[in-house]
C-alpha positions in Angstrom: -18.3 9.7 47.7 -21.4 10.3 49.5 -22.7 7.8 51.7 -25.8 7.4 50.0 -24.0 7.1 46.6 -21.4 4.5 48.0 -24.5 2.3 48.8 -26.4 2.8 45.6 -23.1 1.6 43.4 -23.1 -1.5 45.5 -26.4 -2.2 45.0 -25.7 -1.8 41.0 -22.8 -3.7 41.2 -24.6 -6.7 43.1 -28.3 -6.4 42.9 -30.6 -8.0 45.1 -32.2 -11.1 43.6 -36.0 -10.9 44.4 -36.8 -13.7 47.0 -40.5 -14.7 46.6 -42.2 -16.0 49.5 -44.9 -18.8 49.8 -47.5 -16.1 50.1 -50.3 -15.4 47.5 -49.8 -15.1 43.8 -50.9 -11.3 43.9 -48.8 -10.5 46.8 -45.9 -12.4 45.7 -46.1 -10.4 42.5 -45.9 -7.1 44.1 -43.2 -7.5 46.2 -41.1 -8.9 43.0 -42.1 -5.5 41.6 -41.2 -3.5 44.7 -37.8 -4.9 45.2 -37.3 -4.6 41.2 -38.2 -0.8 41.6 -35.6 -0.2 44.3 -32.5 -2.1 42.0 -34.1 0.6 39.0 -33.6 3.8 41.3 -30.3 2.8 42.5 -29.3 3.3 38.5 -31.3 6.3 38.4 -29.6 8.3 41.5 -26.4 7.8 40.0 -25.0 11.1 38.3 -23.6 11.3 34.6 -20.0 11.3 35.9 -20.3 8.1 37.4 -21.2 6.6 34.6 -17.9 6.8 32.3 -19.4 8.3 29.1 -17.4 8.9 25.9 -16.5 13.0 24.7 -17.0 13.6 21.1 -15.2 16.9 20.1 -16.8 17.9 16.6 -13.7 19.8 14.9 -12.9 21.0 11.1 -11.7 23.5 8.8 -13.6 24.8 5.7 -10.9 26.4 3.3 -10.8 27.4 -0.4 -9.3 29.4 -2.7 -9.6 31.5 -5.8 -6.9 31.1 -8.5 -6.1 31.9 -11.6 -4.0 28.7 -13.3 -2.0 29.3 -16.3 -0.2 26.8 -18.4 3.3 28.6 -19.7 4.9 26.7 -22.8 1.8 24.4 -23.7 2.2 21.5 -25.3 1.2 20.5 -28.8 -1.7 18.8 -27.8 -3.0 22.0 -26.3 -3.3 23.9 -29.2 -6.6 25.9 -30.0 -7.3 25.4 -26.3 -7.3 27.9 -23.0 -4.0 28.0 -21.4 -5.3 29.4 -18.4 -8.5 29.6 -16.7 -10.0 31.1 -13.0 -11.3 28.4 -10.8 -12.8 27.9 -7.1 -10.6 25.0 -5.7 -11.2 23.3 -2.2 -8.3 23.3 0.4 -8.8 19.7 2.0 -12.1 21.4 4.2 -13.3 18.6 6.7 -15.2 17.7 9.8 -13.7 15.7 12.2 -15.3 13.7 14.8 -12.6 13.1 17.4 -13.9 10.7 20.1 -12.3 9.7 23.6 -13.2 8.0 27.0 -12.0 7.7 30.2 -11.0 4.1 31.0 -9.4 4.6 34.1 -5.7 4.3 35.1 -4.4 6.8 32.8 -6.0 5.0 29.5 -8.2 6.4 26.6 -10.1 4.9 24.3 -9.9 7.1 21.2 -11.5 7.2 17.6 -11.4 9.6 14.8 -13.2 10.2 11.6 -12.2 12.8 9.3 -15.0 13.9 6.8 -14.0 15.9 3.6 -15.9 18.2 2.1 -15.0 20.0 -0.7 -15.7 23.2 -1.4 -15.9 23.8 -5.3 -17.8 20.5 -5.8 -19.8 19.9 -2.9 -19.4 16.2 -3.0 -19.3 14.8 0.4 -16.2 12.1 1.0 -17.1 10.2 3.8 -14.3 9.4 6.1 -12.0 9.9 3.1 -9.5 11.6 5.7 -7.1 10.0 8.4 -9.6 7.6 10.2 -8.4 5.1 13.3 -9.4 3.5 16.6 -7.0 2.7 19.3 -5.8 3.5 22.6 -3.7 6.3 24.5 -1.9 6.7 27.6 0.4 9.7 28.9 3.1 7.2 30.0 2.9 4.9 27.5 2.0 6.5 24.3 -0.7 6.2 21.4 -1.6 3.0 19.3 -4.5 2.9 16.9 -5.4 0.9 13.7 -7.1 2.7 10.3 -6.0 5.0 7.7 -3.1 7.6 8.5 -1.3 10.1 6.7 2.7 8.8 6.5 6.1 10.0 5.5 5.0 12.0 2.3 3.8 15.5 4.4 7.3 15.9 5.9 9.1 18.8 4.3 9.3 21.5 7.0 7.1 24.2 5.5 4.4 25.9 7.3 3.2 28.0 4.4 -0.5 26.4 4.5 -1.5 25.8 8.0 -3.6 28.8 7.9 -4.5 30.6 4.8 -1.8 29.3 2.4 -3.3 27.7 -1.2 -2.4 24.0 -0.7 -1.1 23.7 -4.1 1.7 25.9 -3.4 3.1 23.2 -0.8 6.6 21.9 -1.7 4.9 18.4 -1.7 4.5 19.1 -5.3 8.1 18.3 -5.6 9.2 16.8 -2.4 6.6 13.7 -2.6 7.0 12.9 -6.3 8.9 11.3 -8.9 9.9 12.8 -12.4 6.5 12.6 -14.4 4.1 13.6 -11.4 2.4 10.4 -11.9 4.9 8.2 -9.0 3.3 9.6 -5.6 6.0 8.8 -2.4 3.9 6.8 0.2 0.4 7.8 -2.3 0.9 11.3 -1.4 -2.1 10.6 1.0 -3.2 8.9 3.7 -2.0 5.2 4.2 -4.4 2.4 4.5 -4.5 -0.5 6.8 -2.0 0.9 9.3 -1.1 0.0 12.7 0.3 3.4 14.0 2.3 3.6 17.4 3.4 7.1 18.6 6.1 7.6 21.8 5.1 10.2 24.8 6.9 13.1 24.5 10.2 12.8 26.2 11.7 16.4 26.9 10.9 17.2 23.0 11.8 13.9 21.6 8.6 11.7 20.1 8.8 8.9 17.2 6.6 7.0 15.1 6.7 3.9 14.3 3.8 2.7 12.0 3.3 -0.5 9.9 0.9 -0.8 6.8 -0.3 -4.8 6.3 -1.6 -3.3 2.6 -0.5 0.1 1.4 -1.7 0.1 -1.9 -4.5 2.8 -2.8 -5.2 5.9 -2.5 -8.3 7.5 0.1 -11.4 7.5 -1.8 -12.1 5.3 -5.2 -9.0 3.6 -6.7 -8.2 3.5 -10.2 -7.4 0.5 -12.3 -4.0 0.1 -13.5 -3.2 -2.2 -16.5 -6.4 -4.3 -15.9 -5.4 -4.9 -12.3 -6.7 -2.8 -9.3 -5.1 -1.3 -6.7 -7.5 -0.9 -3.6 -7.0 0.1 -0.2 -8.6 -2.8 0.9 -6.1 -5.8 1.1 -5.6 -8.4 -1.7 -3.3 -11.1 0.5 -6.1 -14.3 -0.2 -6.7 -13.6 -3.7 -3.2 -12.6 -4.8 -1.0 -15.6 -6.0 1.9 -13.3 -6.0 3.0 -11.7 -2.9 2.0 -10.1 0.5 2.0 -6.3 0.3 3.5 -4.1 3.8 5.0 -1.1 4.2 7.0 0.2 7.2 7.3 4.0 8.4 9.5 5.5 11.0 9.5 9.0 12.0 11.4 10.4 15.1 11.6 13.8 15.6 13.4 16.2 18.2 11.6 19.6 18.9 11.8 22.7 21.1 10.6 26.3 20.4 13.9 27.2 18.7 15.0 23.8 17.1 13.5 21.0 15.6 15.0 18.1 13.5 13.7 15.0 12.0 14.2 11.8 10.0 11.5 10.0 7.8 11.8 6.4 6.7 9.3 5.1 4.1 9.5 1.7 2.9 6.8 -0.3 0.8 5.4 -3.2 -1.8 2.3 -3.3 -2.9 0.3 -6.5 -2.9 0.5 -6.6 -6.7 2.9 -4.2 -8.2 1.6 -2.4 -11.1 1.9 0.4 -13.6 -0.4 3.3 -13.6 -2.4 4.3 -17.0 0.3 5.3 -19.8 3.0 3.0 -18.6 4.7 5.4 -16.9 6.2 5.1 -12.9 3.7 3.5 -10.9 3.4 2.1 -7.6 6.3 -0.3 -7.4 8.5 -0.5 -4.4 9.4 2.5 -2.8 12.4 3.5 -0.7 12.6 7.1 0.8 14.4 8.9 3.3 13.2 12.4 4.3 15.8 14.5 6.3 14.8 18.0 7.7 14.8 20.7 10.5 14.4 24.2 11.0 15.6 27.5 13.3 13.1 29.9 14.8 14.5 33.5 16.2 12.5 36.7 16.6 9.7 36.1 14.3 11.8 34.1 11.8 12.2 30.4 10.9 14.4 29.1 8.4 14.8 25.4 7.2 16.0 22.5 5.0 14.2 19.6 3.8 16.1 16.7 1.7 14.3 13.7 0.1 15.6 10.8 -1.8 13.2 8.5 -2.7 13.6 5.1 -5.4 11.0 3.2 -7.1 11.9 -0.2 -8.0 10.1 -2.9 -10.0 8.7 -5.9 -8.4 9.9 -9.6 -9.7 6.3 -11.4 -9.9 5.7 -14.9 -10.6 4.3 -16.0 -14.0 0.8 -15.0 -12.9 1.3 -11.8 -13.9 3.2 -11.9 -17.2 -0.3 -11.4 -19.5 -1.2 -8.3 -18.0 -1.4 -5.8 -20.6 0.5 -2.9 -21.0 4.0 -4.2 -19.7 5.6 -4.3 -22.8 8.3 -2.4 -24.0 11.5 -1.0 -21.7 9.2 -0.5 -18.7 7.4 -4.1 -19.0 10.7 -5.3 -19.5 12.1 -3.5 -16.3 8.6 -4.7 -14.7 9.7 -8.0 -14.9 13.6 -7.9 -14.2 13.2 -6.0 -10.7 15.4 -3.1 -11.9 15.6 0.7 -10.4 12.9 2.6 -12.3 13.3 5.8 -10.4 16.0 7.2 -8.3 15.9 11.0 -7.5 16.9 13.5 -4.6 14.8 17.0 -3.9 15.5 19.4 -1.4 13.5 22.5 -0.3 14.3 25.4 1.5 11.8 27.2 3.4 11.2 30.4 5.4 8.8 32.5 7.3 8.0 35.5 9.3 5.3 35.9 11.6 4.9 39.2 13.3 1.3 39.9 15.3 -2.1 38.6 12.7 0.7 39.0 9.4 2.5 35.7 8.4 5.1 35.7 5.0 6.1 32.6 3.9 8.6 31.3 0.9 10.0 28.4 -0.2 12.6 27.7 -3.1 12.4 23.7 -3.7 14.3 21.6 -6.0 13.9 18.2 -7.9 17.1 17.3 -9.8 17.2 14.5 -12.7 16.7 11.2 -12.1 19.4 9.2 -12.1 17.2 6.0 -13.6 16.7 8.1 -16.6 20.4 8.5 -18.3 20.5 11.5 -20.9 17.1 12.8 -19.8 16.7 16.3 -18.3 13.6 15.2 -16.1 14.3 18.0 -13.0 12.1 20.8 -11.7 12.3 23.8 -9.4 9.5 25.6 -8.2 8.9 28.9 -5.9 6.1 29.6 -3.7 5.0 32.9 -1.8 2.2 33.4 0.4 1.1 36.6 2.7 -1.7 35.8 5.5 -3.5 37.6 7.9 -5.3 36.2 11.4 -8.7 38.2 11.2 -9.4 36.0 14.6 -8.1 33.2 16.1 -10.0 31.1 13.7 -10.6 32.8 10.5 -7.5 34.2 8.3 -7.2 35.2 4.6 -4.0 35.3 2.1 -3.1 35.9 -1.1 -0.7 33.4 -3.1 1.9 32.6 -5.7 3.3 29.6 -7.2 5.3 28.5 -10.3 6.7 25.4 -11.5 9.3 25.0 -13.9 9.9 21.8 -15.7 12.6 20.5 -17.6 11.8 18.7 -20.9 11.4 15.3 -19.7 9.2 16.4 -16.2 6.0 17.1 -15.7 5.9 18.0 -12.1 2.2 19.5 -11.2 1.2 21.7 -7.7 -0.3 19.2 -5.3 -4.1 18.3 -5.8 -4.1 21.0 -8.6 -6.5 18.2 -10.3 -7.7 16.3 -7.3 -9.4 19.1 -5.5 -9.2 21.7 -8.8 -12.2 20.9 -9.7 -10.9 21.7 -13.2 -10.8 19.0 -16.4 -7.6 19.6 -17.9 -5.5 20.6 -15.1 -2.9 18.0 -15.6 0.6 19.0 -16.6 2.2 17.4 -19.6 6.0 17.1 -20.4 7.8 20.5 -20.5 4.7 22.7 -19.3 5.4 25.3 -16.6 2.0 25.7 -14.1 1.9 28.8 -12.5 -0.9 30.3 -10.1 -2.0 33.5 -8.2 -4.5 32.8 -5.5 -6.5 34.5 -2.4 -7.7 32.0 0.3 -9.9 32.0 3.1 -9.9 29.3 6.2 -12.5 29.2 8.7 -11.9 26.3 11.7 -14.0 25.3 14.1 
């Protein structure tokens, strides 16, 4: 540091107090202005590097697919209606503002705002993606609060990383229960989260996260049986219980191997069923085990998920809620297991130069909580992707879900990002799509 700058910094930290001598008023005023100007000059002479300024990184991705969606084995409700359509669908396009400020001593202040911009509809969704603020340190790790993806995405498939159609992801089965309406960990960002990631210890990292109110999705919330399931917390207005969620995720990753375990345990502030009296946002317990091995451009993986949904045991304050009659209504009050199923997936990929080939076979087994009902499903997906540059890629995709008579699994985000009325799936219907995708990152 130059002597001049050092002196100026000292002047900034300990600015001289103007001393007014016993002189004429005009003389004293001129002296005050002169000394104050000296202090201001010290500030102006400090280079920008000496003033800790946060760095803002603007990144993101624009990604969309042109799909032909077809519903095989259409239900009776579709009689006389179209069973296929060609549509433009968004693949989770976003603009991300990432802020980092060097605080000294290895500490950084961090902030992130993930803004989603659906390509098909053009609706601008403010901060509907991962959004948080916190601190990081290369030795101590990273901690933040906000909203963050948790648990549901651990499926060991990298089919959709570049130009793979998002709806072909094995999440379609791995992170949902039998009727497609019960999403594990919301199948989206978890709100109200306190999130800690360890530093990387020779390939090992771990995540420990706790949500003080996990109910609700990332955008406008549905109303279930007259009770809202908002992303904001409802402890103070709720006489039943306080909701929470725990997420644990240790991983070991090398150039060749990857193995991990993901644990999710949650209960919402108010346990309610979704519309239609189907499985809903009850108490969830889910385990995922996954891993893969790579060699000579090939990678073969495996993922296994066991998830259970159990009704809460609310007090009398919820007894009069509409829509809780019948079998599910009774189970809702008794605290019995409403859903208990396992699912597994085998993803494969081969990458050579700019070419990528991806495949996965995924199966959801029958739900053990529905004795005598066949409600499993299987899914197959294929994708070819070509990197035009480091940031731009194109792809072709095919996927099909075959539902058992009691199952209604659907493609991930087929309704929410599909911009398509009627894309929901009824029991025993089998959705299928072929698509072309383009992705541009920045």
